[in-house]
C-alpha positions in Angstrom: 31.9 -2.7 2.6 30.2 -2.6 -0.7 26.9 -1.7 1.0 28.7 1.2 2.8 30.0 2.4 -0.5 26.5 2.4 -2.0 25.2 4.4 1.0 28.0 7.0 0.6 27.2 7.2 -3.1 23.5 7.9 -2.3 24.5 10.5 0.3 26.7 12.2 -2.4 23.6 12.8 -4.5 22.0 16.3 -4.5 19.6 16.9 -1.6 16.5 16.9 -3.8 17.3 13.6 -5.4 17.8 12.1 -1.9 14.5 13.6 -0.8 12.6 12.3 -3.7 14.0 8.8 -3.4 13.2 8.7 0.3 9.7 9.9 -0.3 9.1 7.4 -3.1 10.6 4.6 -1.0 7.9 5.2 1.7 5.1 5.6 -0.8 6.2 2.4 -2.6 5.1 0.5 0.6 1.5 1.6 -0.1 1.5 0.9 -3.9 1.0 -2.9 -3.6 -2.1 -2.2 -1.5 -3.4 0.1 -4.2 -2.3 -2.0 -7.2 -2.7 -5.6 -6.1 -4.9 -6.0 -3.1 -7.6 -3.5 -4.1 -8.2 -5.7 -7.1 -8.1 -8.8 -4.9 -10.6 -7.2 -2.5 -13.0 -6.6 -5.3 -12.6 -10.2 -6.6 -13.1 -11.6 -3.1 -16.4 -9.7 -2.7 -17.8 -10.0 -6.2 -16.0 -12.8 -8.0 -16.3 -10.7 -11.2 -13.2 -9.8 -13.2 -15.2 -7.3 -15.2 -15.9 -5.4 -11.9 -12.1 -5.1 -11.4 -11.7 -3.7 -14.9 -14.5 -1.1 -14.5 -12.9 0.0 -11.2 -9.5 0.3 -12.9 -10.9 2.2 -15.9 -12.6 4.8 -13.6 -9.3 5.1 -11.7 -7.5 5.9 -14.9 -10.1 8.6 -15.8 -9.4 10.1 -12.4 -5.7 10.3 -13.1 -6.2 12.2 -16.3 -8.7 14.6 -14.6 -6.2 15.0 -11.8 -3.4 16.0 -14.2 -5.5 18.8 -15.5 -6.6 20.0 -12.1 -3.0 19.8 -10.8 -1.8 22.0 -13.7 -4.4 24.6 -12.8 -3.7 24.5 -9.0 0.1 24.9 -9.7 -0.7 28.6 -10.2 -1.4 28.9 -6.4 0.3 25.9 -4.8 3.8 24.4 -4.9 4.3 21.1 -6.6 5.6 19.6 -3.4 2.3 20.6 -1.6 0.2 18.9 -4.3 2.5 15.9 -4.3 2.0 15.5 -0.5 -1.7 16.0 -0.9 -1.8 13.2 -3.5 0.1 10.8 -1.2 -2.3 11.4 1.8 -5.5 11.3 -0.3 -4.4 8.1 -1.9 -4.6 6.3 1.5 -7.8 8.0 2.4 -9.4 6.9 -0.9 -8.3 3.4 -0.3 -9.7 3.5 3.2 -13.1 4.7 1.9 -13.4 1.7 -0.4 -12.4 -0.9 2.2 -14.9 0.5 4.8 -17.9 0.3 2.4 -19.6 -3.0 3.1 -21.4 -3.6 -0.2 -19.4 -3.6 -3.5 -21.5 -2.3 -6.3 -20.7 -0.8 -9.8 -21.6 2.8 -8.7 -19.4 2.3 -5.6 -16.5 1.0 -7.7 -16.8 3.8 -10.2 -16.8 6.4 -7.4 -14.0 5.0 -5.3 -11.9 4.2 -8.4 -12.3 7.7 -9.7 -11.4 9.2 -6.3 -8.3 6.9 -6.0 -7.3 7.9 -9.5 -7.7 11.5 -8.7 -5.5 11.3 -5.7 -2.8 9.1 -7.2 -2.8 11.4 -10.2 -1.5 14.2 -8.0 1.3 11.8 -6.8 2.4 10.7 -10.3 2.3 14.0 -12.1 4.2 15.9 -9.4 6.6 13.0 -9.0 7.4 13.3 -12.8 7.7 17.1 -12.6 10.0 17.2 -9.5 12.1 14.4 -10.9 12.4 16.2 -14.3 13.9 19.3 -12.7 16.0 17.5 -10.1 17.8 15.0 -12.4 19.6 15.1 -15.7 20.2 12.5 -18.4 23.5 11.3 -16.8 22.0 10.4 -13.3 18.5 9.3 -14.4 19.6 5.7 -14.9 20.8 5.6 -11.2 17.7 7.4 -10.0 15.2 5.1 -11.7 17.3 2.1 -11.1 17.4 2.8 -7.3 13.7 3.6 -7.4 12.9 0.4 -9.3 15.0 -1.5 -6.7 12.9 -0.5 -3.7 9.7 -0.8 -5.7 10.7 -4.4 -6.4 11.8 -4.8 -2.8 8.5 -3.7 -1.4 6.8 -5.8 -4.0 8.5 -8.7 -2.3 8.0 -7.8 1.4 4.5 -6.1 1.4 2.6 -8.8 -0.6 4.2 -11.5 1.6 3.4 -9.6 4.8 -0.1 -8.6 3.8 -0.9 -12.1 2.4 0.3 -13.7 5.7 -1.6 -11.1 7.7 -4.9 -11.5 5.9 -4.6 -15.3 6.1 -3.9 -15.3 9.8 -6.5 -12.7 10.8 -9.4 -14.6 9.3 -11.3 -16.1 12.2 -9.2 -14.4 14.9 -10.9 -12.6 17.8 -10.2 -9.1 19.0 -11.9 -8.0 22.3 -14.6 -10.6 21.7 -15.2 -9.7 18.1 -14.5 -12.3 15.4 -12.4 -10.8 12.5 -12.5 -11.7 8.9 -10.4 -10.9 5.8 -12.3 -7.7 5.1 -11.5 -6.6 8.7 -7.8 -7.1 7.8 -8.1 -4.9 4.8 -9.5 -2.1 6.9 -6.6 -2.4 9.3 -4.2 -2.2 6.4 -5.6 1.1 5.2 -4.9 2.6 8.6 -1.3 1.4 8.2 -1.2 3.0 4.7 -2.3 6.3 6.1 0.4 6.4 8.7 3.1 5.6 6.1 1.6 8.4 3.9 2.2 10.9 6.8 5.9 9.8 7.1 6.3 10.2 3.3 4.9 13.8 3.4 7.3 14.6 6.2 10.3 13.3 4.2 9.1 15.4 1.2 9.2 18.5 3.3 13.0 18.2 3.6 13.5 19.1 0.0 14.2 22.5 -1.6 12.5 22.2 -5.0 12.2 25.0 -7.5 9.8 24.3 -10.4 8.9 27.0 -13.0 5.3 28.0 -13.3 3.6 28.4 -16.6 0.5 30.4 -17.3 -0.6 28.2 -20.1 -0.5 24.4 -19.9 -3.1 23.5 -22.5 -1.7 22.8 -26.0 -3.0 20.7 -28.8 -0.2 20.8 -31.3 3.2 19.3 -30.5 6.6 18.7 -32.1 6.8 15.5 -34.0 9.3 14.1 -31.5 6.7 14.5 -28.7 4.0 12.9 -30.9 6.2 9.8 -31.2 6.6 9.9 -27.4 2.8 10.0 -27.0 2.5 6.9 -29.2 5.0 5.2 -26.9 2.9 6.3 -23.9 -0.2 4.8 -25.5 1.6 1.5 -25.9 2.8 1.6 -22.3 -0.7 2.4 -21.0 -2.2 -0.4 -23.0 -0.2 -2.9 -20.9 -0.2 -1.0 -17.6 -3.8 -1.7 -16.7 -3.2 -5.5 -17.0 -0.1 -5.2 -14.8 -2.4 -4.1 -12.0 -5.5 -6.2 -12.6 -4.4 -9.4 -14.3 -2.2 -10.9 -11.5 -4.9 -10.7 -8.8 -7.7 -12.0 -11.1 -5.6 -14.9 -12.4 -4.3 -15.9 -8.9 -7.7 -15.7 -7.3 -9.1 -17.7 -10.2 -6.5 -20.5 -10.4 -4.4 -20.6 -7.3 -6.0 -19.3 -4.2 -6.4 -16.3 -2.0 -4.3 -13.3 -0.9 -1.6 -15.5 0.7 -0.8 -16.9 -2.8 -0.6 -13.4 -4.3 2.0 -12.5 -1.7 4.0 -15.6 -2.1 4.2 -15.5 -5.9 4.8 -11.7 -6.0 7.6 -12.2 -3.5 9.3 -15.0 -5.4 9.2 -13.1 -8.6 10.2 -9.8 -7.1 13.3 -11.4 -5.5 14.6 -12.2 -9.0 14.7 -8.5 -10.0 15.5 -6.2 -7.1 19.3 -6.5 -7.0 19.7 -6.9 -10.8 17.7 -3.7 -11.5 19.7 -1.7 -8.8 23.0 -2.8 -10.3 21.8 -2.0 -13.8 20.8 1.5 -12.7 24.1 2.0 -11.0 26.4 0.8 -13.8 24.5 1.3 -17.0 24.8 4.3 -19.2 22.2 6.1 -21.5 23.5 4.0 -24.4 22.4 0.8 -22.7 18.7 1.8 -22.4 17.5 0.2 -25.6 18.9 -3.2 -24.6 17.3 -3.0 -21.2 14.0 -1.8 -22.7 13.9 -4.5 -25.3 14.7 -7.2 -22.8 11.7 -6.1 -20.6 9.3 -6.1 -23.6 10.4 -9.6 -24.7 10.0 -11.0 -21.2 6.5 -9.7 -20.8 5.5 -11.1 -24.3 6.8 -14.6 -23.2 4.8 -14.4 -20.0 1.6 -13.4 -21.9 2.2 -16.2 -24.4 2.6 -18.8 -21.7 -0.6 -17.6 -19.9 -2.5 -17.8 -23.2 -1.3 -21.3 -24.2 -1.4 -23.0 -20.7 -4.1 -21.0 -19.0 -3.7 -22.8 -15.7 -1.9 -22.4 -12.4 1.5 -23.1 -14.0 0.9 -20.5 -16.7 -0.2 -17.9 -14.2 3.0 -18.5 -12.2 5.2 -18.0 -15.4 3.2 -14.9 -16.4 3.5 -13.2 -13.0 7.3 -14.0 -12.8 7.7 -12.4 -16.3 5.4 -9.5 -15.3 7.5 -8.7 -12.2 10.7 -8.9 -14.2 9.3 -6.8 -17.0 8.0 -3.8 -15.0 11.3 -2.5 -13.4 13.4 -3.2 -16.6 10.8 -1.3 -18.7 10.6 1.6 -16.3 14.3 1.9 -15.8 14.6 2.6 -19.5 11.2 4.3 -20.3 11.3 7.1 -17.8 14.7 8.4 -18.7 13.7 8.3 -22.4 10.5 10.3 -21.5 12.4 12.9 -19.6 15.1 13.2 -22.1 12.4 13.9 -24.7 10.7 16.5 -22.5 14.1 18.2 -22.0 14.5 18.4 -25.8 11.0 19.4 -26.9 10.5 21.9 -24.1 13.8 23.6 -25.2 12.6 23.6 -28.9 9.0 24.8 -28.2 9.9 27.0 -25.2 7.1 25.5 -23.0 7.0 24.4 -19.4 7.8 20.8 -18.7 4.4 20.2 -17.1 2.7 20.7 -20.4 4.3 17.5 -21.6 3.8 15.6 -18.4 0.0 16.4 -18.6 -0.2 15.4 -22.2 1.8 12.2 -21.4 -1.0 11.3 -18.9 -3.5 11.7 -21.7 -1.4 9.4 -24.0 -1.2 6.8 -21.2 -5.0 7.0 -20.7 -5.8 6.3 -24.3 -3.6 3.2 -24.1 -5.2 2.1 -20.8 -8.7 2.7 -22.0 -8.0 0.6 -25.1 -6.6 -2.3 -23.0 -9.5 -2.2 -20.5 -12.2 -1.9 -23.2 -10.6 -4.7 -25.2 -11.0 -6.9 -22.1 -14.6 -5.8 -21.5 -15.6 -6.4 -25.1 -14.0 -9.9 -25.1 -15.5 -10.7 -21.7 -19.1 -9.6 -22.6 -19.2 -10.8 -26.2 -17.4 -14.2 -25.8 -16.3 -15.0 -22.2 -14.1 -13.8 -19.4 -11.8 -16.7 -19.8 -11.2 -15.7 -23.4 -10.5 -12.2 -22.3 -8.0 -13.3 -19.7 -6.2 -15.4 -22.2 -6.1 -13.3 -25.3 -6.5 -9.6 -24.3 -3.2 -9.8 -22.4 -1.4 -11.5 -25.3 -2.8 -8.9 -27.8 -1.5 -5.9 -25.8 1.8 -7.6 -25.1 2.3 -8.2 -28.9 1.3 -4.7 -29.8 3.7 -3.3 -27.1 6.7 -4.8 -29.0 6.3 -1.8 -31.3 7.6 0.3 -28.5 11.2 -0.8 -29.1 11.6 0.7 -32.7 9.7 3.8 -31.7 11.8 4.4 -28.6 15.0 3.7 -30.6 13.9 6.2 -33.2 13.2 8.9 -30.5 16.6 8.3 -28.8 18.6 8.4 -31.9 16.9 11.5 -33.3 17.6 13.4 -30.1 21.2 12.3 -30.0 21.9 13.1 -33.7 19.7 16.0 -34.4 18.6 17.8 -31.2 21.2 17.1 -28.6 22.7 20.6 -28.8 19.3 22.2 -28.1 19.1 20.6 -24.6 22.5 22.1 -23.8 21.9 25.7 -24.9 
């Protein structure tokens, strides 16, 4: 009966919220392939963690470039069209990488940039459509529900993919012996089919987003500058959330089957909790949720640094999977609340802030990736895997006082401006 009540509550939401959640639910099935198994594919074919980092850095450059191109294209195309384009091209980009036989640095740079370019269309338009389809009162529910199925697919997809890749190695198909790389190619076809369904779901919405002639600004309100520093701290850790688990598991524990099993166990701990939090929590609870996520990730990074073995990797990944949905459940409503406020103050389109937010994320991501590369090339890759993650996890603890300052400033000084 409780489940029926939750379904009715979902159906009571505005059409655009239901459309976005359905679209994101489908695309969330593909994200583990992009975020986890692309890195595992590179590690399997090169054995070089630095190659994974280079690929990831090029992907992040592509996301920033995409944010700029997307802003320009919005003069002629609807945000939903660009959103759907990003979903489809993400799968095509992944397919290109998996069908190239030899993994080289130029290939990784090219495919990483292309994948970043395509996912950039997804993320920026997702933020924009969510910004104009939700308000501060229902964003906890929106991001809680979204985090729930992101966590759910982070259980199911890695387990299924890990089992599939393990079982297909050595199997025969019409007389042809298949290997793990053949399995990756089959998975990209599956991803393309899911992308098509996601685009169909998106077409059911009726979104209205304002279009601005000017999206390029350099000077921002001090409140948004604080938000950009928060974005930089988030970006610093974000790269390691994608690359570190695959590198550490392939190094200490085993192959893709181990990745699926560990991600699944860890994801099961968070899925229901995060949904319930999103359903019952209020805006006033965000700092508590945010702080819990930051502390959990720091503990995981510390254990990985001290132990640096299979047990430490397991603890780190459990903490990482716990951290991510808790962090996002609080972070994105804070970000959108800040955009609501500063866009009302500065009389600018919301996309201006979404694009600059991507720049803030990029600087953080670049710092984290370059920190790893410097430690790996000047000392050793083991030192980089131990200490780079701990350094960024420690620095990210600064996010809590910054986020708390932003939230309190909006509530006490600028709240009336968002309601004018």
